[in-house]
Steps between C-alpha positions, in 0.01 A plus 500: 500500500717195503716376794819626348373849477351489851841379633671777307266763665530340856872463485554847356278652765664315788847604390405862427298542829804340688744740345286790562452404869873462546543858353232636734654335800848634401370843458311472833813405675710777332229769571418362837126505394230247460474467116422133500174433316411169677560675844284795387223267376507328826472835669200597288340161590548579875362840481202395295398292801452176302409228728784249447816422696814703478687207345230468233518878429878455440447206271220683322724803455762294323242300308347840371831622414583218273138473368529863390838413327328214324221725380744759359702238314176346368402843357852536357458157334171597349636813361787307352305201383239704311784717358371835637868563600830344407691274734798743559714666769332836417141366540601322830627825641167667385313222684698570802437861502117442440492225760688739753235765437228250558679382815532847628144591440385167667715571808369851526146364498585215755662757730199729474254217576666371830432710811872528605768549242854366536768731618718497193664741250223486229698684233788269545269196504340604174832568335624169618177338378532646156858358466399158647235468235744577221731236648196262526401551136860464365555194710161358376603572141842323540338179647216514245744515207667181619187304416467632142 
């Protein structure tokens, strides 16, 4: 993988994760719920009793959020690069739905692992999460295409 492709993936993932996060924060405010992925990741880290400072857990929550976004875009890139799927709007929406399902299953598992679950509207969170991932994938596609 050359530097240009790596930058394409990094920039696409940063933009897509940021757009997704803004959407989650907006829905959180509108619904008066905590649907903010970095905040929930930090919550999971707190409840998992990991022996690091609270500030480090907050930073780690944000880092994990962007790292997961990078990994999703890396997978998208590989599927596009090896021509398993075409680079298109339809495929990006499909990626979003699949990524959203992966995200929902991952959060269900995380919430089952920790001893005290957050007091949130889970159905609302999972619906928001699915939409957020579609927005993520479409945003990623739009930025990714700029580099082609």
